[in-house]
C-alpha positions in Angstrom: 76.3 117.6 108.8 79.3 120.0 108.7 80.4 121.4 105.4 83.9 121.0 103.9 85.5 123.6 101.6 87.9 122.3 99.0 90.7 124.5 97.8 91.0 125.0 94.1 92.7 122.1 92.2 95.3 123.6 90.0 95.5 122.3 86.4 97.0 124.6 83.8 96.6 122.3 80.8 93.9 123.1 78.2 90.7 121.1 78.0 90.1 119.0 74.9 87.5 116.5 73.8 87.8 113.8 71.1 85.5 114.4 68.1 84.1 110.9 68.6 83.1 111.4 72.2 79.3 110.8 71.9 79.7 108.0 69.4 82.1 106.2 71.7 80.0 106.8 74.8 77.0 105.2 73.0 79.1 102.3 71.7 80.4 101.5 75.2 76.9 101.5 76.7 75.8 99.1 74.0 78.9 97.0 74.6 78.1 96.8 78.3 74.6 95.7 77.4 75.8 93.1 74.9 78.0 91.4 77.6 75.4 91.9 80.4 78.0 93.6 82.6 75.3 95.6 84.4 72.1 93.6 84.2 70.3 95.7 86.9 68.5 98.7 85.3 69.1 101.0 88.2 72.9 100.4 88.0 72.8 100.7 84.3 71.1 104.1 84.6 73.9 105.1 87.0 76.4 103.9 84.4 74.7 106.1 81.7 75.0 109.1 84.0 78.7 108.4 84.6 79.6 109.1 81.0 82.7 106.9 80.9 83.0 107.3 77.2 83.5 111.0 77.8 86.4 110.3 80.2 88.2 108.4 77.4 87.4 111.2 75.0 88.9 113.8 77.3 92.0 111.7 78.2 92.8 110.7 74.6 91.5 113.7 72.5 93.4 112.6 69.3 92.6 108.9 69.3 91.0 107.3 66.3 87.4 106.1 66.6 88.3 102.4 67.0 91.1 103.1 69.4 88.9 105.3 71.5 86.2 102.6 71.6 88.7 100.2 72.9 90.1 102.4 75.7 86.5 103.4 76.7 85.4 99.8 77.0 88.5 98.9 79.0 88.1 101.8 81.4 84.4 101.0 81.8 85.3 97.4 82.5 87.7 98.7 85.3 85.0 100.9 86.8 82.4 98.1 86.8 84.9 95.7 88.4 85.8 98.3 91.0 82.2 98.9 91.8 81.6 95.2 92.2 84.4 95.1 94.7 83.0 98.1 96.6 79.4 97.1 96.7 79.2 93.3 96.7 81.6 92.6 99.5 84.2 91.1 97.2 86.6 93.9 98.1 86.6 92.6 101.7 87.5 89.0 100.7 91.2 88.9 99.6 91.3 85.1 99.1 88.2 85.1 96.8 89.4 88.2 95.0 92.8 86.7 94.3 91.1 83.6 92.9 88.9 85.7 90.6 91.9 87.6 89.4 93.8 84.4 88.6 90.9 83.4 86.3 90.8 86.8 84.6 94.6 86.7 84.0 94.1 83.3 82.4 91.7 85.0 80.0 94.2 87.8 79.3 96.8 85.1 78.5 94.5 83.5 76.0 92.1 81.1 77.6 88.7 81.1 76.0 86.0 81.7 78.6 83.3 79.1 79.0 79.7 79.2 80.0 80.6 79.1 83.6 82.8 82.2 83.4 81.5 85.6 84.5 80.3 88.3 82.2 83.5 90.3 83.2 85.6 87.4 81.8 83.7 87.3 78.5 84.0 91.0 78.1 87.7 90.9 79.0 88.3 88.2 76.3 86.7 90.6 73.8 89.0 93.4 74.8 92.0 91.1 74.7 91.3 90.1 71.1 90.9 93.7 70.0 94.1 94.8 71.8 96.1 92.1 70.0 94.8 93.3 66.7 95.9 96.8 67.5 99.2 96.2 69.3 100.5 92.6 69.1 101.8 90.1 71.6 104.9 92.0 72.7 102.9 95.0 73.8 100.3 92.7 75.3 102.9 91.3 77.7 103.6 94.8 79.0 99.9 95.5 79.4 99.4 92.2 81.4 102.2 93.2 83.8 100.3 96.4 84.5 97.1 94.5 85.0 98.9 92.1 87.4 100.0 95.1 89.4 96.5 96.5 89.5 95.0 93.1 90.6 97.7 92.6 93.3 97.1 96.1 94.7 93.4 95.4 94.8 94.1 92.3 96.9 96.2 94.4 99.2 93.3 96.7 99.7 91.0 93.7 100.4 93.4 92.5 103.1 93.3 96.0 104.7 89.6 96.0 104.8 89.3 92.5 106.1 91.8 93.3 108.9 90.3 96.7 109.7 93.5 98.5 108.8 93.9 102.1 107.5 97.2 102.3 105.6 99.7 105.0 106.6 100.0 107.8 104.1 103.5 106.8 102.9 102.4 103.2 102.1 99.2 104.4 100.5 100.9 106.9 98.2 103.3 104.1 97.2 100.4 101.8 96.3 98.0 104.4 94.9 99.4 104.4 91.3 98.7 100.7 91.1 95.3 100.6 92.8 94.0 103.2 90.3 94.9 101.0 87.3 96.2 104.1 85.5 99.4 102.4 84.3 97.2 100.3 82.1 95.9 103.5 80.5 99.4 104.8 80.1 100.3 101.6 78.2 97.3 102.3 76.0 98.9 105.6 74.8 100.8 103.4 72.3 97.6 102.4 70.7 95.7 105.7 70.8 98.7 107.7 69.4 100.1 104.9 67.2 103.5 105.3 68.6 106.3 103.0 69.9 108.8 104.2 72.5 111.8 101.8 72.8 112.6 100.3 76.1 115.5 102.7 76.9 113.1 105.6 76.3 110.3 104.2 78.4 112.6 103.5 81.2 114.3 106.9 81.2 114.1 108.4 84.6 112.4 111.6 83.5 109.8 109.7 81.4 109.1 107.4 84.3 108.8 110.3 86.8 106.4 112.2 84.5 104.2 109.1 84.2 104.2 108.7 88.0 103.4 112.3 88.5 100.5 112.3 86.1 99.3 109.1 87.7 99.5 110.7 91.2 97.6 113.8 90.0 94.8 111.8 88.5 94.5 109.5 91.5 94.8 112.1 94.2 92.4 114.4 92.5 90.0 111.5 92.3 90.5 110.8 96.0 89.5 114.4 96.8 86.5 114.4 94.5 85.3 110.9 95.5 85.8 111.3 99.2 82.1 111.6 100.1 81.2 108.6 97.9 83.9 106.4 99.4 83.1 107.5 102.9 79.5 106.3 102.4 81.0 102.9 101.6 83.3 103.0 104.6 86.4 102.6 102.3 89.6 103.8 104.0 91.6 103.7 100.8 91.6 107.4 100.1 94.4 110.0 100.4 92.2 112.2 102.6 91.4 109.4 105.0 95.1 108.5 105.4 96.1 112.1 106.0 93.3 112.6 108.5 95.1 110.4 111.0 97.8 113.1 111.4 95.6 116.2 111.0 93.6 118.0 113.6 90.5 118.2 111.4 89.0 116.8 108.2 89.3 120.2 106.6 93.0 120.2 107.3 93.3 116.8 105.6 91.3 118.0 102.6 93.5 121.1 102.3 96.7 119.1 102.5 95.5 116.6 99.9 94.8 119.5 97.5 98.2 121.0 98.3 100.0 117.8 97.5 98.1 117.4 94.3 98.8 121.0 93.2 102.5 120.6 94.0 102.6 117.4 91.9 101.1 119.4 88.9 103.8 122.0 89.4 106.5 119.4 89.5 105.2 117.9 86.3 105.3 121.2 84.6 108.9 121.8 85.6 110.1 118.3 84.8 108.6 118.1 81.3 111.1 120.7 80.2 113.8 118.2 81.0 112.7 115.5 78.5 115.7 113.8 76.9 116.3 114.0 73.2 116.9 111.0 70.9 116.0 110.9 67.2 113.5 113.3 65.6 111.0 110.4 65.2 111.4 109.3 68.9 111.3 112.9 70.1 108.0 113.5 68.3 106.5 110.3 69.7 107.7 111.2 73.2 106.0 114.6 72.9 102.8 112.9 72.0 103.1 110.6 74.9 103.6 113.4 77.4 100.7 115.3 75.8 98.4 112.5 76.7 99.6 112.5 80.3 98.6 116.2 80.4 95.2 115.3 78.8 94.6 112.7 81.5 95.2 115.1 84.3 93.0 117.8 82.8 90.4 115.4 81.3 89.9 113.5 84.5 89.0 116.7 86.3 86.7 118.0 83.6 85.0 114.6 83.4 84.5 114.3 87.1 82.7 117.6 87.3 80.5 116.7 84.4 79.9 113.1 85.2 77.1 111.9 87.4 79.3 109.4 89.2 80.2 111.8 92.0 78.1 114.2 94.0 79.9 117.4 93.3 78.7 120.9 93.9 79.9 124.2 92.5 82.1 126.5 94.5 79.2 128.1 96.3 76.7 125.2 96.5 76.5 122.7 99.3 75.7 119.1 98.4 76.0 116.1 100.8 77.8 118.3 103.3 80.7 118.9 100.8 81.7 122.1 99.1 83.9 121.4 96.0 86.0 124.2 94.6 86.1 125.0 90.9 89.0 123.8 88.7 91.2 126.6 87.3 
């Protein structure tokens, strides 16, 4: 197996970890057990090694204990659902997947799950109740819109798999912010930071572009880091895979993916200096919002290199035919 060298992924933002990281990680593992989301012990051991609570702790370093528990549970729910799609064959059946999503959206809109509903549905109902306590129905409507986008993009992926299609890079990059589910995490900044940005602030072009850039950096970085894992599952939904169609070698595709990611980080750094100004209160909230975007970009990388979810080697160690560069 030939080796692949990854260029360094540029991320100039400081690392930070929430003081409640270990407590929240343990809470989420217990929450997964309580809802029987991962009944198989081998898969649960893999979940333990993934340290999803630590991802939340790095992405939201200033969140309160209860808010961090909530976002950790939500992100773990997303990862478990994503793994079920990858490994059970559900991600190759767009009709069945759309039907399951419709049931889950009913739960998010208030239907109480019954005994015939899945463990994912019961866990989602728990998350819904806690979200409403923290944020209320108006925010919940925004969150559901982001979940709908995530679900629809997952069905798009399932259609591609079923039809044997590799999306072109332009279409993939358009869809990637939704397939990653990160817009739901951006919505959760309101809860973790206890802020409220009015609609005209949220829809400001600079704010929207910063959110998209952060989303791209997280998702594209994840594509690079998870490329070996996704290749083993024969999943074509990866930036490296789409770039490979136009590059002479896989190494060229890896290099280009890293260049695009690094350029997006630089664009974010430049654009954040152009934030609009409103009132002192809104400006302070906006600064906290953007700070979490930075924490997501840095925290996702730090977590990925510490988590057992991916097979990642140091800059000089080969693992699974892949050499992964250090983060600077």
